[in-house]
C-alpha positions as CSV (number, residue, x, y, z in Angstrom):
1,X,16.2,7.4,21.7
2,X,18.0,4.3,20.5
3,X,17.5,2.6,17.2
4,X,15.9,-0.4,18.8
5,X,13.5,1.7,20.8
6,X,11.5,2.9,17.8
7,X,8.4,0.8,17.5
8,X,5.9,0.3,14.8
9,X,2.3,1.2,14.8
10,X,0.7,-1.7,13.1
11,X,-0.1,-5.0,14.5
12,X,0.0,-8.2,12.5
13,X,-1.6,-7.9,9.1
14,X,-3.5,-10.9,7.7
15,X,-2.3,-12.4,4.4
16,X,-5.6,-11.5,2.8
17,X,-4.7,-7.8,3.5
18,X,-1.2,-8.3,2.1
19,X,-2.2,-10.2,-1.0
20,X,-3.6,-7.1,-2.9
21,X,-0.5,-4.9,-2.3
22,X,1.7,-7.8,-3.3
23,X,-0.2,-8.5,-6.5
24,X,-0.2,-4.7,-7.2
25,X,3.6,-4.4,-6.8
26,X,4.2,-7.5,-8.9
27,X,2.0,-5.9,-11.6
28,X,4.0,-2.6,-11.4
29,X,7.3,-4.5,-11.7
30,X,6.0,-6.3,-14.7
31,X,4.9,-3.0,-16.2
32,X,8.3,-1.5,-15.7
33,X,10.2,-4.5,-17.1
34,X,7.7,-5.2,-20.0
35,X,9.5,-2.8,-22.4
36,X,12.7,-4.7,-21.7
37,X,11.2,-8.1,-22.3
38,X,9.5,-6.9,-25.6
39,X,12.8,-5.5,-26.8
40,X,14.7,-8.7,-25.9
41,X,12.0,-10.8,-27.7
42,X,12.4,-8.6,-30.8
43,X,16.2,-9.0,-30.7
44,X,16.0,-12.8,-30.3
45,X,13.5,-13.0,-33.2
46,X,15.5,-10.8,-35.5
47,X,19.0,-9.9,-34.1
48,X,20.5,-6.6,-35.0
49,X,23.2,-6.5,-37.7
50,X,26.6,-6.9,-36.2
51,X,25.4,-8.1,-32.8
52,X,27.5,-10.8,-31.2
53,X,25.9,-14.3,-31.2
54,X,24.0,-15.0,-28.0
55,X,23.9,-11.4,-26.9
56,X,20.1,-11.2,-27.2
57,X,19.7,-14.3,-24.9
58,X,22.3,-12.8,-22.5
59,X,20.3,-9.6,-22.3
60,X,17.1,-11.5,-21.7
61,X,18.7,-13.6,-19.0
62,X,20.0,-10.5,-17.2
63,X,16.7,-8.7,-17.4
64,X,14.8,-11.8,-16.2
65,X,17.3,-12.1,-13.3
66,X,16.7,-8.4,-12.3
67,X,13.0,-9.0,-12.5
68,X,13.2,-12.0,-10.2
69,X,15.3,-10.1,-7.7
70,X,12.9,-7.2,-7.7
71,X,9.9,-9.5,-7.1
72,X,11.8,-11.4,-4.3
73,X,12.6,-8.0,-2.7
74,X,9.0,-6.9,-2.9
75,X,7.8,-10.2,-1.4
76,X,10.2,-9.9,1.6
77,X,9.2,-6.2,2.1
78,X,5.5,-6.8,1.9
79,X,5.3,-9.8,4.1
80,X,7.6,-8.3,6.9
81,X,7.3,-5.4,9.3
82,X,8.0,-2.9,6.5
83,X,4.9,-4.2,4.6
84,X,2.8,-3.8,7.7
85,X,3.9,-0.2,8.1
86,X,3.4,0.4,4.4
87,X,-0.1,-1.1,4.4
88,X,-1.2,1.2,7.3
89,X,0.5,4.2,5.7
90,X,-1.5,3.5,2.5
91,X,-4.7,3.2,4.5
92,X,-4.0,6.5,6.2
93,X,-2.9,8.3,2.9
94,X,-6.0,7.2,0.9
95,X,-8.2,9.0,3.6
96,X,-6.4,12.2,2.9
97,X,-8.9,14.7,1.4
98,X,-6.2,16.4,-0.6
99,X,-5.8,13.2,-2.7
100,X,-9.4,13.1,-3.6
101,X,-9.3,16.8,-4.6
102,X,-6.2,16.2,-6.7
103,X,-7.7,13.2,-8.4
104,X,-11.0,15.0,-9.0
105,X,-9.3,17.9,-10.8
106,X,-7.1,15.5,-12.8
107,X,-10.1,13.5,-14.1
108,X,-12.0,16.7,-14.9
109,X,-9.2,18.0,-16.9
110,X,-8.8,14.7,-18.8
111,X,-12.5,14.6,-19.7
112,X,-12.3,18.3,-20.6
113,X,-9.7,17.4,-23.2
114,X,-12.5,16.9,-25.7
115,X,-12.8,20.7,-25.8
116,X,-9.4,20.9,-27.3
117,X,-10.9,19.6,-30.5
118,X,-12.6,23.0,-31.0
119,X,-9.4,24.9,-30.2
120,X,-6.9,22.9,-32.2
121,X,-6.5,23.5,-35.9
122,X,-4.3,20.6,-36.7
123,X,-2.7,17.7,-34.8
124,X,-5.6,17.3,-32.4
125,X,-4.7,13.9,-31.3
126,X,-1.1,14.9,-30.4
127,X,-2.4,17.8,-28.3
128,X,-4.8,15.6,-26.4
129,X,-2.1,12.9,-25.7
130,X,0.4,15.5,-24.6
131,X,-2.2,17.2,-22.4
132,X,-3.3,14.0,-20.8
133,X,0.2,12.6,-20.1
134,X,1.2,16.0,-18.7
135,X,-1.8,16.0,-16.3
136,X,-0.8,12.5,-15.1
137,X,2.8,13.6,-14.4
138,X,1.8,16.9,-12.8
139,X,-1.0,15.6,-10.5
140,X,1.1,12.6,-9.6
141,X,3.8,15.0,-8.4
142,X,1.2,17.0,-6.5
143,X,0.0,13.9,-4.7
144,X,3.6,13.0,-3.8
145,X,4.4,16.5,-2.4
146,X,1.2,17.1,-0.4
147,X,1.0,13.7,1.2
148,X,4.7,12.7,1.4
149,X,6.1,15.7,3.1
150,X,3.9,15.2,6.2
151,X,4.2,11.5,6.7
152,X,7.1,11.3,9.2
153,X,6.4,14.8,10.5
154,X,2.9,13.9,11.6
155,X,4.1,10.9,13.5
156,X,6.5,13.0,15.4
157,X,4.1,15.9,15.9
158,X,1.3,13.7,17.3
159,X,3.8,11.8,19.5
160,X,2.5,8.5,18.1
161,X,6.0,7.3,17.5
162,X,6.6,7.2,21.3
163,X,3.4,5.4,22.3
164,X,3.7,2.3,20.2
165,X,5.8,-0.1,22.2
166,X,4.2,-3.5,21.6
167,X,6.4,-4.6,18.7
168,X,9.9,-3.0,18.3
169,X,10.8,-1.9,14.8
170,X,14.1,-0.3,13.7
171,X,14.1,3.2,12.4
172,X,15.1,2.1,8.9
173,X,12.1,-0.2,8.8
174,X,9.8,2.6,9.9
175,X,11.2,4.9,7.2
176,X,11.1,2.3,4.4
177,X,7.5,1.4,5.4
178,X,6.5,5.0,5.1
179,X,8.2,5.2,1.7
180,X,6.6,2.1,0.2
181,X,3.2,3.1,1.6
182,X,3.4,6.5,0.0
183,X,4.7,5.0,-3.2
184,X,1.8,2.6,-3.3
185,X,-0.6,5.5,-2.9
186,X,1.0,7.5,-5.7
187,X,1.1,4.5,-8.1
188,X,-2.6,3.7,-7.4
189,X,-3.5,7.4,-8.2
190,X,-1.4,7.3,-11.4
191,X,-3.0,3.9,-12.4
192,X,-6.5,5.4,-12.0
193,X,-5.7,8.5,-14.0
194,X,-4.0,6.4,-16.7
195,X,-7.1,4.2,-16.9
196,X,-9.4,7.1,-17.3
197,X,-7.1,8.7,-19.9
198,X,-7.0,5.6,-22.0
199,X,-10.8,5.4,-21.8
200,X,-11.1,9.0,-23.0
201,X,-8.8,8.3,-25.9
202,X,-10.7,5.3,-27.0
203,X,-14.1,7.0,-26.6
204,X,-13.0,10.0,-28.6
205,X,-11.6,7.8,-31.4
206,X,-14.9,5.9,-31.6
207,X,-17.2,9.0,-31.5
208,X,-15.8,11.3,-34.1
209,X,-18.2,13.4,-36.2
210,X,-17.8,11.2,-39.2
211,X,-18.6,8.0,-37.3
212,X,-21.7,9.6,-35.6
213,X,-23.0,10.8,-38.9
214,X,-22.4,7.4,-40.5
215,X,-24.4,5.8,-37.7
216,X,-27.3,8.2,-37.7
217,X,-27.7,8.7,-41.4
218,X,-28.3,6.1,-44.1
219,X,-28.0,6.3,-47.9
220,X,-30.9,5.3,-50.1
221,X,-30.9,3.8,-53.6
222,X,-30.6,7.3,-55.2
223,X,-27.4,8.0,-53.3
224,X,-29.0,10.6,-51.0
225,X,-28.5,10.8,-47.2
226,X,-31.6,10.8,-45.1
227,X,-32.0,11.2,-41.4
228,X,-33.1,8.1,-39.5
229,X,-36.6,8.5,-37.9
230,X,-35.5,7.7,-34.4
231,X,-32.1,9.5,-34.7
232,X,-32.0,10.5,-31.0
233,X,-32.4,6.9,-29.8
234,X,-29.9,5.6,-32.4
235,X,-27.3,8.2,-31.4
236,X,-27.8,7.5,-27.7
237,X,-27.3,3.7,-28.1
238,X,-24.3,4.3,-30.4
239,X,-22.7,6.5,-27.7
240,X,-23.5,4.0,-25.0
241,X,-21.9,1.2,-27.0
242,X,-18.9,3.4,-27.6
243,X,-18.5,4.2,-23.9
244,X,-18.7,0.5,-23.0
245,X,-16.2,-0.5,-25.6
246,X,-13.9,2.3,-24.5
247,X,-14.0,1.0,-20.9
248,X,-13.0,-2.5,-22.1
249,X,-10.3,-1.2,-24.4
250,X,-8.9,1.2,-21.8
251,X,-8.6,-1.6,-19.3
252,X,-6.8,-3.7,-21.8
253,X,-4.5,-0.8,-22.7
254,X,-3.6,-0.6,-19.0
255,X,-2.6,-4.3,-19.1
256,X,-0.5,-3.8,-22.2
257,X,-2.9,-4.6,-25.0
258,X,-2.9,-2.1,-27.9
259,X,-5.9,-0.6,-29.5
260,X,-6.4,1.7,-32.5
261,X,-6.4,4.8,-30.3
262,X,-3.8,3.8,-27.7
263,X,-0.3,2.4,-28.5
264,X,2.0,0.8,-26.0
265,X,4.4,3.7,-26.3
266,X,1.9,5.7,-24.1
267,X,2.2,3.0,-21.5
268,X,6.0,3.3,-21.7
269,X,5.6,7.0,-20.9
270,X,3.5,6.1,-17.8
271,X,6.1,3.6,-16.7
272,X,8.8,6.3,-17.0
273,X,6.6,8.6,-15.0
274,X,6.3,6.0,-12.3
275,X,10.1,5.8,-12.1
276,X,10.3,9.6,-12.0
277,X,7.8,9.8,-9.2
278,X,9.6,7.0,-7.3
279,X,12.7,9.3,-7.1
280,X,10.6,12.3,-6.1
281,X,8.9,10.2,-3.4
282,X,12.3,9.2,-2.0
283,X,13.2,12.9,-1.7
284,X,9.9,13.7,-0.1
285,X,10.6,11.1,2.6
286,X,14.2,12.4,3.0
287,X,13.1,16.0,3.6
288,X,10.2,14.9,5.8
289,X,12.6,13.1,8.1
290,X,14.3,16.3,9.3
291,X,12.2,19.3,8.2
292,X,8.8,20.8,8.4
293,X,6.1,20.1,5.8
294,X,6.3,23.5,4.2
295,X,10.1,23.5,3.8
296,X,9.9,19.8,2.7
297,X,7.4,20.7,0.0
298,X,9.5,23.6,-1.3
299,X,12.6,21.5,-1.4
300,X,10.9,18.5,-3.1
301,X,9.5,20.8,-5.9
302,X,12.9,22.4,-6.3
303,X,14.6,19.0,-6.7
304,X,12.0,18.0,-9.3
305,X,12.5,21.2,-11.3
306,X,16.3,20.9,-11.1
307,X,16.0,17.3,-12.2
308,X,13.9,18.3,-15.2
309,X,16.5,20.9,-16.1
310,X,19.5,18.6,-15.6
311,X,20.5,18.5,-19.3
312,X,20.1,22.3,-19.5
313,X,22.5,22.7,-16.5
314,X,25.1,20.7,-18.4
315,X,24.6,22.8,-21.5
316,X,24.9,25.9,-19.4
317,X,28.3,24.8,-18.1
318,X,29.5,24.0,-21.6
319,X,28.2,27.4,-22.8
320,X,30.0,29.3,-20.0
321,X,33.2,27.5,-20.9
322,X,32.8,28.3,-24.6
323,X,32.0,32.0,-23.9
324,X,35.0,32.4,-21.6
325,X,37.3,30.9,-24.2
326,X,36.0,33.2,-26.8
327,X,36.1,36.4,-24.7
328,X,39.5,35.8,-23.2
329,X,41.0,34.7,-26.5
330,X,42.8,31.6,-25.1
331,X,43.0,28.2,-26.8
332,X,43.0,25.9,-23.8
333,X,40.6,25.7,-20.9
334,X,43.5,25.4,-18.5
335,X,44.5,29.1,-19.2
336,X,41.2,30.5,-18.1
337,X,40.7,32.3,-14.8
338,X,39.8,30.4,-11.6
339,X,36.4,32.1,-11.4
340,X,35.4,30.5,-14.7
341,X,36.4,27.1,-13.6
342,X,34.5,27.5,-10.4
343,X,31.3,28.3,-12.3
344,X,31.7,25.4,-14.6
345,X,32.5,23.0,-11.7
346,X,29.6,24.1,-9.6
347,X,27.2,23.7,-12.6
348,X,28.6,20.2,-13.3
349,X,28.4,19.3,-9.7
350,X,24.8,20.3,-9.4
351,X,24.0,18.4,-12.6
352,X,25.5,15.2,-11.2
353,X,24.0,15.5,-7.8
354,X,20.4,16.2,-8.7
355,X,18.5,13.4,-10.3
356,X,18.5,13.3,-14.1
357,X,14.7,13.3,-14.5
358,X,15.1,14.6,-18.1
359,X,16.4,11.2,-19.1
360,X,13.1,9.7,-17.9
361,X,10.9,12.2,-19.8
362,X,10.0,10.5,-23.1
363,X,6.8,12.3,-23.7
364,X,7.9,14.1,-26.8
365,X,9.2,10.9,-28.3
366,X,5.8,9.2,-27.7
367,X,3.7,12.1,-29.0
368,X,5.7,12.5,-32.2
369,X,6.1,8.7,-32.6
370,X,9.9,8.8,-32.6
371,X,12.2,6.0,-31.6
372,X,12.1,5.6,-27.8
373,X,15.4,4.8,-25.9
374,X,13.9,3.7,-22.6
375,X,15.5,0.3,-22.0
376,X,17.4,-1.0,-19.0
377,X,19.6,2.0,-18.2
378,X,16.8,4.4,-17.0
379,X,15.3,1.6,-14.9
380,X,18.6,0.7,-13.3
381,X,19.5,4.4,-12.8
382,X,16.1,5.1,-11.1
383,X,16.4,2.1,-8.7
384,X,20.0,2.9,-7.7
385,X,19.4,6.6,-7.2
386,X,16.3,6.0,-5.2
387,X,18.2,3.5,-3.0
388,X,20.9,6.1,-2.4
389,X,18.5,8.8,-1.3
390,X,16.7,6.3,1.0
391,X,20.1,5.3,2.6
392,X,20.8,9.0,3.2
393,X,17.3,9.5,4.7
394,X,17.9,6.5,7.0
395,X,21.3,7.8,8.2
396,X,19.7,11.2,9.0
397,X,16.7,9.6,10.7
398,X,18.8,7.3,12.8
399,X,20.8,10.2,14.2
400,X,17.8,12.4,15.0
401,X,17.0,12.9,18.6
402,X,13.2,12.9,19.3
403,X,13.4,14.2,22.8
């Protein structure tokens, strides 16, 4: 089947149906670029020592240009045929029962994080933050794998790709539409989990044992604490007010406003998670374009694990080289046997081919409040790597014979 013979499923989508995805994508782009803009604003207000004059403004201009290009690209994608396919893919994906099961378990685990207070001896807040962000990353990955690996395969298995002949769409538009539809689904799930996680953090911070006792007890003139007569009602109203305030603060945290319990560094971790899942989504679409769902799921998970171990693979190659130099008693690497060089080259090749997801993992830095190096380079790397994987998927999909 020729490239022009592939046709798209969706008909014309009204602008009112495209407005919500467009606003959502713009919000995601702003969320990803927000750390860059905050960093640039800080550099403009107080330039680093030894920085060339005007460098802060140059960085701000380049970041703003990249943001405008991303928004323009998103606008062209959403309003065109790709946007129509993505919208229908999103509608199909949100009806997937597996997504609701994954989301349910994620929210249950986050609410159950309060039980960690009884188990943790020290550093309770760090444990809860680490646990919640890990749940967001893990269940986001599960949603990507279970839904993404069957997107293209189901279209081919049900023969729906043949029956839609009303409006011709190129294969690359069909594949990109599937990718953006799945990515929108994953981002919405991550946003929901993040909102509930921030609400839980704010609620736990406002309902500690000391605060509850302070609300339900009062001190008389003699300095003694006495229980309030209607303590149950006072405690109930206090918890309800704390829950309402937690919802408001959690919504503000998702929009970038800090609170006493949630710092913006947690939002940066979520943004890096979105970039990580964007790369994994591209691999899910790639494997789905030529393989069965089971094999695609296995390959996608293997790529994720290899990406997380990217830095370890590089260290393994360096350790193999150092051990060989020590065992063989030679001074230069050129004098080593060919087998050692092959091992080192294969490890380095694997480390450069698989995505470096470890560079996007800033969870430990956020938990231990260290300096976070998450500026323009990880964002640029994620976008370029995702584009490369999608181009490879398009090349494979264009050459595939559906007969």
